[in-house]
Biopython code that builds the backbone (N, CA, C, O; Angstrom):
import numpy as np
from Bio.PDB.StructureBuilder import StructureBuilder

atoms = [
    (1, "UNK", "N", (112.293, 117.746, 106.806)),
    (1, "UNK", "CA", (111.527, 116.528, 106.702)),
    (1, "UNK", "C", (110.788, 116.545, 105.363)),
    (1, "UNK", "O", (109.926, 117.394, 105.138)),
    (2, "UNK", "N", (111.131, 115.591, 104.460)),
    (2, "UNK", "CA", (110.476, 115.573, 103.160)),
    (2, "UNK", "C", (108.992, 115.270, 103.281)),
    (2, "UNK", "O", (108.557, 114.584, 104.207)),
    (3, "UNK", "N", (108.247, 115.772, 102.368)),
    (3, "UNK", "CA", (106.810, 115.557, 102.361)),
    (3, "UNK", "C", (106.197, 116.304, 101.201)),
    (3, "UNK", "O", (106.864, 116.588, 100.206)),
    (4, "UNK", "N", (104.937, 116.618, 101.334)),
    (4, "UNK", "CA", (104.201, 117.309, 100.276)),
    (4, "UNK", "C", (103.698, 118.646, 100.799)),
    (4, "UNK", "O", (103.369, 118.787, 101.977)),
    (5, "UNK", "N", (103.645, 119.617, 99.908)),
    (5, "UNK", "CA", (103.184, 120.955, 100.279)),
    (5, "UNK", "C", (102.093, 121.398, 99.323)),
    (5, "UNK", "O", (102.113, 121.073, 98.136)),
    (6, "UNK", "N", (101.147, 122.139, 99.856)),
    (6, "UNK", "CA", (100.073, 122.710, 99.057)),
    (6, "UNK", "C", (99.891, 124.151, 99.509)),
    (6, "UNK", "O", (99.631, 124.402, 100.686)),
    (7, "UNK", "N", (100.023, 125.093, 98.593)),
    (7, "UNK", "CA", (99.804, 126.500, 98.922)),
    (7, "UNK", "C", (98.302, 126.721, 99.036)),
    (7, "UNK", "O", (97.543, 126.306, 98.160)),
    (8, "UNK", "N", (97.870, 127.374, 100.113)),
    (8, "UNK", "CA", (96.445, 127.566, 100.387)),
    (8, "UNK", "C", (96.057, 129.014, 100.115)),
    (8, "UNK", "O", (96.696, 129.954, 100.588)),
    (9, "UNK", "N", (94.987, 129.161, 99.336)),
    (9, "UNK", "CA", (94.431, 130.475, 99.013)),
    (9, "UNK", "C", (93.037, 130.580, 99.606)),
    (9, "UNK", "O", (92.291, 129.600, 99.632)),
    (10, "UNK", "N", (92.689, 131.749, 100.075)),
    (10, "UNK", "CA", (91.346, 132.025, 100.564)),
    (10, "UNK", "C", (90.859, 133.268, 99.836)),
    (10, "UNK", "O", (91.479, 134.328, 99.925)),
    (11, "UNK", "N", (89.758, 133.141, 99.122)),
    (11, "UNK", "CA", (89.212, 134.237, 98.319)),
    (11, "UNK", "C", (90.274, 134.838, 97.400)),
    (11, "UNK", "O", (90.368, 136.055, 97.246)),
    (12, "UNK", "N", (91.072, 133.955, 96.794)),
    (12, "UNK", "CA", (92.070, 134.381, 95.827)),
    (12, "UNK", "C", (93.362, 134.915, 96.406)),
    (12, "UNK", "O", (94.257, 135.286, 95.647)),
    (13, "UNK", "N", (93.495, 134.969, 97.733)),
    (13, "UNK", "CA", (94.711, 135.486, 98.351)),
    (13, "UNK", "C", (95.416, 134.371, 99.110)),
    (13, "UNK", "O", (94.795, 133.622, 99.864)),
    (14, "UNK", "N", (96.725, 134.275, 98.898)),
    (14, "UNK", "CA", (97.518, 133.264, 99.576)),
    (14, "UNK", "C", (97.514, 133.538, 101.075)),
    (14, "UNK", "O", (97.754, 134.662, 101.518)),
    (15, "UNK", "N", (97.233, 132.473, 101.859)),
    (15, "UNK", "CA", (97.235, 132.657, 103.311)),
    (15, "UNK", "C", (98.179, 131.720, 104.044)),
    (15, "UNK", "O", (98.478, 131.952, 105.215)),
    (16, "UNK", "N", (98.660, 130.663, 103.388)),
    (16, "UNK", "CA", (99.566, 129.772, 104.084)),
    (16, "UNK", "C", (99.909, 128.526, 103.296)),
    (16, "UNK", "O", (99.635, 128.421, 102.101)),
    (17, "UNK", "N", (100.525, 127.569, 104.010)),
    (17, "UNK", "CA", (100.955, 126.317, 103.395)),
    (17, "UNK", "C", (100.460, 125.143, 104.228)),
    (17, "UNK", "O", (100.662, 125.089, 105.441)),
    (18, "UNK", "N", (99.808, 124.208, 103.551)),
    (18, "UNK", "CA", (99.395, 122.947, 104.150)),
    (18, "UNK", "C", (100.457, 121.929, 103.784)),
    (18, "UNK", "O", (100.815, 121.796, 102.614)),
    (19, "UNK", "N", (100.968, 121.204, 104.781)),
    (19, "UNK", "CA", (102.012, 120.219, 104.534)),
    (19, "UNK", "C", (101.583, 118.856, 105.037)),
    (19, "UNK", "O", (100.808, 118.732, 105.985)),
    (20, "UNK", "N", (102.113, 117.832, 104.372)),
    (20, "UNK", "CA", (101.913, 116.458, 104.817)),
    (20, "UNK", "C", (103.289, 115.825, 104.881)),
    (20, "UNK", "O", (104.003, 115.802, 103.878)),
    (21, "UNK", "N", (103.680, 115.305, 106.055)),
    (21, "UNK", "CA", (104.990, 114.679, 106.159)),
    (21, "UNK", "C", (104.917, 113.240, 105.636)),
    (21, "UNK", "O", (103.851, 112.775, 105.233)),
    (22, "UNK", "N", (106.045, 112.547, 105.644)),
    (22, "UNK", "CA", (106.085, 111.204, 105.061)),
    (22, "UNK", "C", (105.244, 110.193, 105.831)),
    (22, "UNK", "O", (104.923, 109.129, 105.300)),
    (23, "UNK", "N", (104.884, 110.505, 107.065)),
    (23, "UNK", "CA", (104.024, 109.601, 107.842)),
    (23, "UNK", "C", (102.541, 109.911, 107.642)),
    (23, "UNK", "O", (101.686, 109.207, 108.180)),
    (24, "UNK", "N", (102.223, 110.969, 106.864)),
    (24, "UNK", "CA", (100.829, 111.317, 106.595)),
    (24, "UNK", "C", (100.247, 112.353, 107.543)),
    (24, "UNK", "O", (99.063, 112.675, 107.451)),
    (25, "UNK", "N", (101.065, 112.882, 108.458)),
    (25, "UNK", "CA", (100.576, 113.905, 109.390)),
    (25, "UNK", "C", (100.592, 115.270, 108.706)),
    (25, "UNK", "O", (101.483, 115.588, 107.918)),
    (26, "UNK", "N", (99.568, 116.066, 109.039)),
    (26, "UNK", "CA", (99.401, 117.375, 108.407)),
    (26, "UNK", "C", (99.767, 118.518, 109.345)),
    (26, "UNK", "O", (99.680, 118.406, 110.568)),
    (27, "UNK", "N", (100.178, 119.619, 108.729)),
    (27, "UNK", "CA", (100.373, 120.866, 109.465)),
    (27, "UNK", "C", (99.978, 122.007, 108.539)),
    (27, "UNK", "O", (100.055, 121.896, 107.316)),
    (28, "UNK", "N", (99.557, 123.094, 109.147)),
    (28, "UNK", "CA", (99.225, 124.292, 108.383)),
    (28, "UNK", "C", (99.924, 125.464, 109.033)),
    (28, "UNK", "O", (99.822, 125.670, 110.242)),
    (29, "UNK", "N", (100.642, 126.237, 108.217)),
    (29, "UNK", "CA", (101.351, 127.417, 108.701)),
    (29, "UNK", "C", (100.861, 128.635, 107.926)),
    (29, "UNK", "O", (100.897, 128.663, 106.696)),
    (30, "UNK", "N", (100.402, 129.640, 108.668)),
    (30, "UNK", "CA", (99.968, 130.889, 108.039)),
    (30, "UNK", "C", (101.167, 131.648, 107.496)),
    (30, "UNK", "O", (102.242, 131.632, 108.096)),
    (31, "UNK", "N", (100.982, 132.317, 106.351)),
    (31, "UNK", "CA", (101.982, 133.259, 105.866)),
    (31, "UNK", "C", (102.034, 134.426, 106.849)),
    (31, "UNK", "O", (101.036, 134.739, 107.498)),
    (32, "UNK", "N", (103.186, 135.065, 106.959)),
    (32, "UNK", "CA", (103.361, 136.183, 107.888)),
    (32, "UNK", "C", (102.330, 137.281, 107.641)),
    (32, "UNK", "O", (101.804, 137.864, 108.589)),
    (33, "UNK", "N", (102.047, 137.558, 106.395)),
    (33, "UNK", "CA", (101.113, 138.633, 106.048)),
    (33, "UNK", "C", (99.754, 138.111, 105.603)),
    (33, "UNK", "O", (99.081, 138.755, 104.798)),
    (34, "UNK", "N", (99.346, 136.974, 106.104)),
    (34, "UNK", "CA", (98.049, 136.406, 105.713)),
    (34, "UNK", "C", (96.939, 137.410, 106.017)),
    (34, "UNK", "O", (96.838, 137.892, 107.145)),
    (35, "UNK", "N", (96.100, 137.732, 105.021)),
    (35, "UNK", "CA", (95.060, 138.738, 105.221)),
    (35, "UNK", "C", (93.875, 138.249, 106.048)),
    (35, "UNK", "O", (93.081, 139.053, 106.537)),
    (36, "UNK", "N", (93.756, 136.945, 106.203)),
    (36, "UNK", "CA", (92.619, 136.389, 106.944)),
    (36, "UNK", "C", (93.018, 135.047, 107.533)),
    (36, "UNK", "O", (94.050, 134.475, 107.179)),
    (37, "UNK", "N", (92.187, 134.560, 108.432)),
    (37, "UNK", "CA", (92.462, 133.232, 108.984)),
    (37, "UNK", "C", (91.622, 132.198, 108.253)),
    (37, "UNK", "O", (90.551, 132.505, 107.729)),
    (38, "UNK", "N", (92.119, 130.978, 108.225)),
    (38, "UNK", "CA", (91.454, 129.893, 107.524)),
    (38, "UNK", "C", (90.196, 129.449, 108.242)),
    (38, "UNK", "O", (89.206, 129.090, 107.605)),
    (39, "UNK", "N", (90.231, 129.472, 109.564)),
    (39, "UNK", "CA", (89.117, 128.979, 110.366)),
    (39, "UNK", "C", (89.114, 129.678, 111.723)),
    (39, "UNK", "O", (90.167, 130.045, 112.243)),
    (40, "UNK", "N", (87.935, 129.856, 112.285)),
    (40, "UNK", "CA", (87.857, 130.435, 113.637)),
    (40, "UNK", "C", (88.540, 129.543, 114.658)),
    (40, "UNK", "O", (89.052, 130.026, 115.668)),
    (41, "UNK", "N", (88.550, 128.234, 114.398)),
    (41, "UNK", "CA", (89.187, 127.305, 115.331)),
    (41, "UNK", "C", (90.702, 127.268, 115.162)),
    (41, "UNK", "O", (91.397, 126.610, 115.937)),
    (42, "UNK", "N", (91.223, 127.976, 114.145)),
    (42, "UNK", "CA", (92.664, 128.043, 113.916)),
    (42, "UNK", "C", (93.073, 129.491, 113.654)),
    (42, "UNK", "O", (93.396, 129.848, 112.521)),
    (43, "UNK", "N", (93.061, 130.330, 114.699)),
    (43, "UNK", "CA", (93.439, 131.737, 114.498)),
    (43, "UNK", "C", (94.887, 131.863, 114.020)),
    (43, "UNK", "O", (95.704, 130.963, 114.213)),
    (44, "UNK", "N", (95.180, 133.002, 113.394)),
    (44, "UNK", "CA", (96.544, 133.233, 112.917)),
    (44, "UNK", "C", (97.518, 133.202, 114.083)),
    (44, "UNK", "O", (97.253, 133.719, 115.169)),
    (45, "UNK", "N", (98.651, 132.577, 113.815)),
    (45, "UNK", "CA", (99.761, 132.552, 114.776)),
    (45, "UNK", "C", (101.033, 132.247, 114.003)),
    (45, "UNK", "O", (100.983, 131.829, 112.846)),
    (46, "UNK", "N", (102.174, 132.459, 114.649)),
    (46, "UNK", "CA", (103.442, 132.281, 113.935)),
    (46, "UNK", "C", (103.818, 130.813, 113.767)),
    (46, "UNK", "O", (104.450, 130.450, 112.775)),
    (47, "UNK", "N", (103.442, 129.969, 114.715)),
    (47, "UNK", "CA", (103.777, 128.551, 114.629)),
    (47, "UNK", "C", (102.756, 127.763, 113.834)),
    (47, "UNK", "O", (101.642, 128.235, 113.610)),
    (48, "UNK", "N", (103.129, 126.561, 113.403)),
    (48, "UNK", "CA", (102.198, 125.748, 112.616)),
    (48, "UNK", "C", (101.081, 125.140, 113.461)),
    (48, "UNK", "O", (101.254, 124.883, 114.653)),
    (49, "UNK", "N", (99.941, 124.918, 112.825)),
    (49, "UNK", "CA", (98.843, 124.174, 113.425)),
    (49, "UNK", "C", (99.045, 122.708, 113.067)),
    (49, "UNK", "O", (99.304, 122.378, 111.910)),
    (50, "UNK", "N", (98.926, 121.828, 114.059)),
    (50, "UNK", "CA", (99.076, 120.392, 113.834)),
    (50, "UNK", "C", (97.994, 119.654, 114.614)),
    (50, "UNK", "O", (97.265, 120.254, 115.404)),
    (51, "UNK", "N", (97.899, 118.370, 114.386)),
    (51, "UNK", "CA", (96.991, 117.537, 115.175)),
    (51, "UNK", "C", (95.527, 117.730, 114.847)),
    (51, "UNK", "O", (95.154, 117.964, 113.697)),
    (52, "UNK", "N", (94.698, 117.628, 115.881)),
    (52, "UNK", "CA", (93.241, 117.629, 115.710)),
    (52, "UNK", "C", (92.679, 118.846, 114.978)),
    (52, "UNK", "O", (91.815, 118.668, 114.119)),
    (53, "UNK", "N", (93.119, 120.073, 115.268)),
    (53, "UNK", "CA", (92.513, 121.220, 114.568)),
    (53, "UNK", "C", (92.653, 121.144, 113.047)),
    (53, "UNK", "O", (91.689, 121.398, 112.325)),
    (54, "UNK", "N", (93.843, 120.798, 112.557)),
    (54, "UNK", "CA", (94.036, 120.772, 111.108)),
    (54, "UNK", "C", (93.353, 119.562, 110.487)),
    (54, "UNK", "O", (92.797, 119.672, 109.394)),
    (55, "UNK", "N", (93.379, 118.419, 111.149)),
    (55, "UNK", "CA", (92.698, 117.232, 110.610)),
    (55, "UNK", "C", (91.188, 117.468, 110.548)),
    (55, "UNK", "O", (90.535, 117.080, 109.580)),
    (56, "UNK", "N", (90.643, 118.100, 111.574)),
    (56, "UNK", "CA", (89.201, 118.390, 111.586)),
    (56, "UNK", "C", (88.846, 119.372, 110.472)),
    (56, "UNK", "O", (87.797, 119.241, 109.841)),
    (57, "UNK", "N", (89.712, 120.353, 110.230)),
    (57, "UNK", "CA", (89.437, 121.320, 109.166)),
    (57, "UNK", "C", (89.431, 120.630, 107.806)),
    (57, "UNK", "O", (88.507, 120.821, 107.016)),
    (58, "UNK", "N", (90.459, 119.831, 107.530)),
    (58, "UNK", "CA", (90.530, 119.129, 106.244)),
    (58, "UNK", "C", (89.300, 118.248, 106.063)),
    (58, "UNK", "O", (88.681, 118.243, 104.999)),
    (59, "UNK", "N", (88.952, 117.506, 107.104)),
    (59, "UNK", "CA", (87.789, 116.621, 107.029)),
    (59, "UNK", "C", (86.504, 117.420, 106.828)),
    (59, "UNK", "O", (85.596, 116.975, 106.126)),
    (60, "UNK", "N", (86.430, 118.591, 107.439)),
    (60, "UNK", "CA", (85.218, 119.404, 107.374)),
    (60, "UNK", "C", (84.932, 120.027, 106.023)),
    (60, "UNK", "O", (83.778, 120.321, 105.714)),
    (61, "UNK", "N", (85.969, 120.238, 105.200)),
    (61, "UNK", "CA", (85.727, 120.843, 103.888)),
    (61, "UNK", "C", (85.396, 119.807, 102.820)),
    (61, "UNK", "O", (85.001, 120.156, 101.708)),
    (62, "UNK", "N", (85.556, 118.546, 103.162)),
    (62, "UNK", "CA", (85.238, 117.484, 102.209)),
    (62, "UNK", "C", (83.830, 116.964, 102.440)),
    (62, "UNK", "O", (83.338, 117.010, 103.568)),
    (63, "UNK", "N", (83.170, 116.470, 101.400)),
    (63, "UNK", "CA", (81.827, 115.899, 101.573)),
    (63, "UNK", "C", (81.871, 114.679, 102.491)),
    (63, "UNK", "O", (82.890, 113.990, 102.553)),
    (64, "UNK", "N", (80.788, 114.408, 103.199)),
    (64, "UNK", "CA", (80.726, 113.264, 104.107)),
    (64, "UNK", "C", (80.641, 111.932, 103.369)),
    (64, "UNK", "O", (81.145, 110.923, 103.863)),
    (65, "UNK", "N", (80.022, 111.912, 102.214)),
    (65, "UNK", "CA", (79.787, 110.686, 101.456)),
    (65, "UNK", "C", (81.105, 110.098, 100.937)),
    (65, "UNK", "O", (81.801, 110.752, 100.161)),
    (66, "UNK", "N", (81.464, 108.855, 101.361)),
    (66, "UNK", "CA", (82.721, 108.240, 100.916)),
    (66, "UNK", "C", (82.815, 108.090, 99.392)),
    (66, "UNK", "O", (83.894, 108.243, 98.819)),
    (67, "UNK", "N", (81.695, 107.794, 98.746)),
    (67, "UNK", "CA", (81.702, 107.658, 97.284)),
    (67, "UNK", "C", (82.043, 109.001, 96.625)),
    (67, "UNK", "O", (82.789, 109.050, 95.648)),
    (68, "UNK", "N", (81.489, 110.080, 97.170)),
    (68, "UNK", "CA", (81.783, 111.421, 96.656)),
    (68, "UNK", "C", (83.272, 111.729, 96.833)),
    (68, "UNK", "O", (83.898, 112.293, 95.935)),
    (69, "UNK", "N", (83.841, 111.364, 97.982)),
    (69, "UNK", "CA", (85.271, 111.601, 98.219)),
    (69, "UNK", "C", (86.125, 110.834, 97.210)),
    (69, "UNK", "O", (87.101, 111.371, 96.686)),
    (70, "UNK", "N", (85.762, 109.584, 96.940)),
    (70, "UNK", "CA", (86.516, 108.797, 95.961)),
    (70, "UNK", "C", (86.412, 109.428, 94.569)),
    (70, "UNK", "O", (87.395, 109.476, 93.830)),
    (71, "UNK", "N", (85.234, 109.902, 94.222)),
    (71, "UNK", "CA", (85.036, 110.543, 92.920)),
    (71, "UNK", "C", (85.879, 111.810, 92.817)),
    (71, "UNK", "O", (86.513, 112.054, 91.790)),
    (72, "UNK", "N", (85.888, 112.609, 93.868)),
    (72, "UNK", "CA", (86.717, 113.818, 93.897)),
    (72, "UNK", "C", (88.183, 113.438, 93.757)),
    (72, "UNK", "O", (88.914, 114.051, 92.979)),
    (73, "UNK", "N", (88.615, 112.428, 94.509)),
    (73, "UNK", "CA", (90.002, 111.983, 94.439)),
    (73, "UNK", "C", (90.404, 111.568, 93.038)),
    (73, "UNK", "O", (91.475, 111.935, 92.554)),
    (74, "UNK", "N", (89.545, 110.806, 92.392)),
    (74, "UNK", "CA", (89.835, 110.349, 91.032)),
    (74, "UNK", "C", (89.889, 111.524, 90.058)),
    (74, "UNK", "O", (90.793, 111.602, 89.227)),
    (75, "UNK", "N", (88.936, 112.423, 90.159)),
    (75, "UNK", "CA", (88.864, 113.561, 89.238)),
    (75, "UNK", "C", (90.041, 114.522, 89.407)),
    (75, "UNK", "O", (90.556, 115.047, 88.420)),
    (76, "UNK", "N", (90.471, 114.756, 90.656)),
    (76, "UNK", "CA", (91.480, 115.780, 90.924)),
    (76, "UNK", "C", (92.866, 115.235, 91.226)),
    (76, "UNK", "O", (93.765, 116.005, 91.567)),
    (77, "UNK", "N", (93.060, 113.932, 91.109)),
    (77, "UNK", "CA", (94.389, 113.372, 91.296)),
    (77, "UNK", "C", (94.862, 113.364, 92.731)),
    (77, "UNK", "O", (96.060, 113.478, 92.988)),
    (78, "UNK", "N", (93.932, 113.232, 93.681)),
    (78, "UNK", "CA", (94.283, 113.114, 95.094)),
    (78, "UNK", "C", (93.610, 111.880, 95.666)),
    (78, "UNK", "O", (92.707, 111.317, 95.047)),
    (79, "UNK", "N", (94.044, 111.458, 96.844)),
    (79, "UNK", "CA", (93.442, 110.304, 97.491)),
    (79, "UNK", "C", (92.066, 110.682, 98.006)),
    (79, "UNK", "O", (91.943, 111.599, 98.818)),
    (80, "UNK", "N", (91.036, 109.999, 97.552)),
    (80, "UNK", "CA", (89.674, 110.287, 97.983)),
    (80, "UNK", "C", (89.285, 109.596, 99.265)),
    (80, "UNK", "O", (88.165, 109.774, 99.744)),
    (81, "UNK", "N", (90.188, 108.803, 99.840)),
    (81, "UNK", "CA", (89.890, 108.089, 101.082)),
    (81, "UNK", "C", (90.414, 108.895, 102.261)),
    (81, "UNK", "O", (91.505, 109.459, 102.179)),
    (82, "UNK", "N", (89.681, 108.961, 103.327)),
    (82, "UNK", "CA", (90.130, 109.653, 104.526)),
    (82, "UNK", "C", (90.282, 111.144, 104.311)),
    (82, "UNK", "O", (89.622, 111.737, 103.458)),
    (83, "UNK", "N", (91.168, 111.742, 105.102)),
    (83, "UNK", "CA", (91.322, 113.197, 105.054)),
    (83, "UNK", "C", (92.622, 113.631, 104.402)),
    (83, "UNK", "O", (92.956, 114.816, 104.432)),
    (84, "UNK", "N", (93.361, 112.702, 103.815)),
    (84, "UNK", "CA", (94.662, 113.044, 103.267)),
    (84, "UNK", "C", (94.525, 113.806, 101.959)),
    (84, "UNK", "O", (94.529, 113.209, 100.882)),
    (85, "UNK", "N", (94.407, 115.106, 102.051)),
    (85, "UNK", "CA", (94.173, 115.946, 100.876)),
    (85, "UNK", "C", (95.370, 115.986, 99.937)),
    (85, "UNK", "O", (95.221, 116.318, 98.761)),
    (86, "UNK", "N", (96.543, 115.656, 100.434)),
    (86, "UNK", "CA", (97.738, 115.786, 99.613)),
    (86, "UNK", "C", (98.235, 114.463, 99.051)),
    (86, "UNK", "O", (99.102, 114.468, 98.177)),
    (87, "UNK", "N", (97.728, 113.348, 99.512)),
    (87, "UNK", "CA", (98.235, 112.055, 99.096)),
    (87, "UNK", "C", (98.016, 111.847, 97.603)),
    (87, "UNK", "O", (96.961, 112.178, 97.063)),
    (88, "UNK", "N", (99.012, 111.305, 96.961)),
    (88, "UNK", "CA", (98.977, 110.993, 95.532)),
    (88, "UNK", "C", (98.910, 112.223, 94.633)),
    (88, "UNK", "O", (98.601, 112.088, 93.449)),
    (89, "UNK", "N", (99.189, 113.414, 95.152)),
    (89, "UNK", "CA", (99.213, 114.595, 94.289)),
    (89, "UNK", "C", (100.453, 114.532, 93.401)),
    (89, "UNK", "O", (101.519, 114.114, 93.851)),
    (90, "UNK", "N", (100.319, 114.934, 92.177)),
    (90, "UNK", "CA", (101.470, 115.010, 91.291)),
    (90, "UNK", "C", (101.388, 116.315, 90.507)),
    (90, "UNK", "O", (100.351, 116.979, 90.483)),
    (91, "UNK", "N", (102.498, 116.667, 89.871)),
    (91, "UNK", "CA", (102.555, 117.955, 89.174)),
    (91, "UNK", "C", (101.520, 118.075, 88.070)),
    (91, "UNK", "O", (101.015, 119.168, 87.815)),
    (92, "UNK", "N", (101.197, 116.966, 87.411)),
    (92, "UNK", "CA", (100.229, 117.044, 86.318)),
    (92, "UNK", "C", (98.831, 117.376, 86.817)),
    (92, "UNK", "O", (97.984, 117.812, 86.037)),
    (93, "UNK", "N", (98.580, 117.176, 88.104)),
    (93, "UNK", "CA", (97.258, 117.459, 88.676)),
    (93, "UNK", "C", (97.185, 118.847, 89.312)),
    (93, "UNK", "O", (96.181, 119.180, 89.941)),
    (94, "UNK", "N", (98.234, 119.660, 89.158)),
    (94, "UNK", "CA", (98.281, 120.960, 89.829)),
    (94, "UNK", "C", (97.083, 121.837, 89.488)),
    (94, "UNK", "O", (96.457, 122.396, 90.388)),
    (95, "UNK", "N", (96.757, 121.965, 88.217)),
    (95, "UNK", "CA", (95.643, 122.829, 87.830)),
    (95, "UNK", "C", (94.330, 122.304, 88.395)),
    (95, "UNK", "O", (93.491, 123.089, 88.837)),
    (96, "UNK", "N", (94.142, 120.984, 88.386)),
    (96, "UNK", "CA", (92.925, 120.402, 88.950)),
    (96, "UNK", "C", (92.829, 120.660, 90.448)),
    (96, "UNK", "O", (91.737, 120.906, 90.961)),
    (97, "UNK", "N", (93.950, 120.609, 91.154)),
    (97, "UNK", "CA", (93.927, 120.885, 92.596)),
    (97, "UNK", "C", (93.549, 122.343, 92.843)),
    (97, "UNK", "O", (92.825, 122.642, 93.792)),
    (98, "UNK", "N", (94.037, 123.257, 91.990)),
    (98, "UNK", "CA", (93.670, 124.666, 92.139)),
    (98, "UNK", "C", (92.164, 124.841, 91.965)),
    (98, "UNK", "O", (91.527, 125.595, 92.700)),
    (99, "UNK", "N", (91.608, 124.140, 90.988)),
    (99, "UNK", "CA", (90.163, 124.218, 90.760)),
    (99, "UNK", "C", (89.418, 123.665, 91.964)),
    (99, "UNK", "O", (88.436, 124.261, 92.408)),
    (100, "UNK", "N", (89.871, 122.529, 92.503)),
    (100, "UNK", "CA", (89.222, 121.932, 93.671)),
    (100, "UNK", "C", (89.263, 122.887, 94.855)),
    (100, "UNK", "O", (88.255, 123.062, 95.540)),
    (101, "UNK", "N", (90.411, 123.507, 95.107)),
    (101, "UNK", "CA", (90.525, 124.450, 96.219)),
    (101, "UNK", "C", (89.548, 125.608, 96.021)),
    (101, "UNK", "O", (88.892, 126.040, 96.969)),
    (102, "UNK", "N", (89.453, 126.110, 94.788)),
    (102, "UNK", "CA", (88.520, 127.207, 94.516)),
    (102, "UNK", "C", (87.092, 126.765, 94.785)),
    (102, "UNK", "O", (86.313, 127.527, 95.357)),
    (103, "UNK", "N", (86.729, 125.546, 94.383)),
    (103, "UNK", "CA", (85.376, 125.046, 94.612)),
    (103, "UNK", "C", (85.106, 124.929, 96.113)),
    (103, "UNK", "O", (84.007, 125.238, 96.572)),
    (104, "UNK", "N", (86.110, 124.482, 96.880)),
    (104, "UNK", "CA", (85.945, 124.388, 98.331)),
    (104, "UNK", "C", (85.731, 125.782, 98.913)),
    (104, "UNK", "O", (84.846, 125.975, 99.747)),
    (105, "UNK", "N", (86.544, 126.768, 98.475)),
    (105, "UNK", "CA", (86.402, 128.138, 98.971)),
    (105, "UNK", "C", (85.012, 128.688, 98.688)),
    (105, "UNK", "O", (84.444, 129.409, 99.508)),
    (106, "UNK", "N", (84.472, 128.350, 97.540)),
    (106, "UNK", "CA", (83.161, 128.858, 97.159)),
    (106, "UNK", "C", (82.031, 128.125, 97.879)),
    (106, "UNK", "O", (80.867, 128.504, 97.752)),
    (107, "UNK", "N", (82.366, 127.087, 98.628)),
    (107, "UNK", "CA", (81.353, 126.338, 99.355)),
    (107, "UNK", "C", (80.597, 125.346, 98.499)),
    (107, "UNK", "O", (79.607, 124.769, 98.949)),
    (108, "UNK", "N", (81.047, 125.136, 97.271)),
    (108, "UNK", "CA", (80.312, 124.264, 96.364)),
    (108, "UNK", "C", (80.504, 122.790, 96.688)),
    (108, "UNK", "O", (79.607, 121.985, 96.438)),
    (109, "UNK", "N", (81.652, 122.423, 97.239)),
    (109, "UNK", "CA", (81.913, 121.013, 97.515)),
    (109, "UNK", "C", (80.946, 120.478, 98.551)),
    (109, "UNK", "O", (80.393, 119.393, 98.368)),
    (110, "UNK", "N", (80.728, 121.204, 99.631)),
    (110, "UNK", "CA", (79.840, 120.723, 100.690)),
    (110, "UNK", "C", (78.374, 120.812, 100.286)),
    (110, "UNK", "O", (77.556, 120.044, 100.793)),
    (111, "UNK", "N", (78.022, 121.719, 99.395)),
    (111, "UNK", "CA", (76.625, 121.947, 99.068)),
    (111, "UNK", "C", (76.118, 121.086, 97.926)),
    (111, "UNK", "O", (74.910, 120.889, 97.799)),
    (112, "UNK", "N", (77.018, 120.565, 97.085)),
    (112, "UNK", "CA", (76.550, 119.875, 95.890)),
    (112, "UNK", "C", (75.887, 118.548, 96.238)),
    (112, "UNK", "O", (76.318, 117.847, 97.154)),
    (113, "UNK", "N", (74.847, 118.218, 95.507)),
    (113, "UNK", "CA", (74.153, 116.946, 95.671)),
    (113, "UNK", "C", (74.650, 115.945, 94.640)),
    (113, "UNK", "O", (74.618, 114.737, 94.875)),
    (114, "UNK", "N", (75.108, 116.444, 93.505)),
    (114, "UNK", "CA", (75.615, 115.591, 92.445)),
    (114, "UNK", "C", (76.969, 116.129, 92.013)),
    (114, "UNK", "O", (77.161, 117.337, 91.883)),
    (115, "UNK", "N", (77.906, 115.211, 91.793)),
    (115, "UNK", "CA", (79.251, 115.615, 91.406)),
    (115, "UNK", "C", (79.225, 116.462, 90.142)),
    (115, "UNK", "O", (79.954, 117.449, 90.042)),
    (116, "UNK", "N", (78.388, 116.087, 89.174)),
    (116, "UNK", "CA", (78.362, 116.796, 87.900)),
    (116, "UNK", "C", (78.009, 118.271, 88.056)),
    (116, "UNK", "O", (78.367, 119.083, 87.203)),
    (117, "UNK", "N", (77.319, 118.625, 89.123)),
    (117, "UNK", "CA", (76.886, 120.011, 89.290)),
    (117, "UNK", "C", (78.049, 120.965, 89.515)),
    (117, "UNK", "O", (77.895, 122.167, 89.297)),
    (118, "UNK", "N", (79.203, 120.475, 89.942)),
    (118, "UNK", "CA", (80.325, 121.384, 90.138)),
    (118, "UNK", "C", (81.591, 120.951, 89.428)),
    (118, "UNK", "O", (82.577, 121.688, 89.441)),
    (119, "UNK", "N", (81.598, 119.761, 88.800)),
    (119, "UNK", "CA", (82.767, 119.366, 88.024)),
    (119, "UNK", "C", (82.797, 120.056, 86.669)),
    (119, "UNK", "O", (83.853, 120.147, 86.043)),
    (120, "UNK", "N", (81.660, 120.537, 86.214)),
    (120, "UNK", "CA", (81.584, 121.144, 84.880)),
    (120, "UNK", "C", (82.355, 122.443, 84.815)),
    (120, "UNK", "O", (82.396, 123.085, 83.765)),
]
sb = StructureBuilder()
sb.init_structure("model")
sb.init_model(0)
sb.init_chain("A")
sb.init_seg("    ")
for serial, (resi, resn, name, xyz) in enumerate(atoms, 1):
    if name == "N":
        sb.init_residue(resn, " ", resi, " ")
    sb.init_atom(name, np.array(xyz, "f"), 0.0, 1.0, " ", f" {name:<3s}", serial, name[0])
structure = sb.get_structure()
């Protein structure tokens, strides 16, 4: 099933793949040797996580403010509306997406009060 894929790193180590199918549904599959789990609500397992757990996780790492989400989307080449972290991603935005993922891992996205404080 064609769609979009994003390799997920946690603390600099690859742990799995986040996918979005052509209908916009997400799934997350841990790598076989993932050193850690992404979330307590999504323990490691061999099959993919789909539905509410993965949508809640994606939504939870993004700021609540819709304007902030749009700004992030514009800056990093992703859709800032809703929880679709992979929508509108293109190869030219790859490095920016890596930076965004790192900022999320560091907890800076949820904690920042002003976009400029972590876009620099």
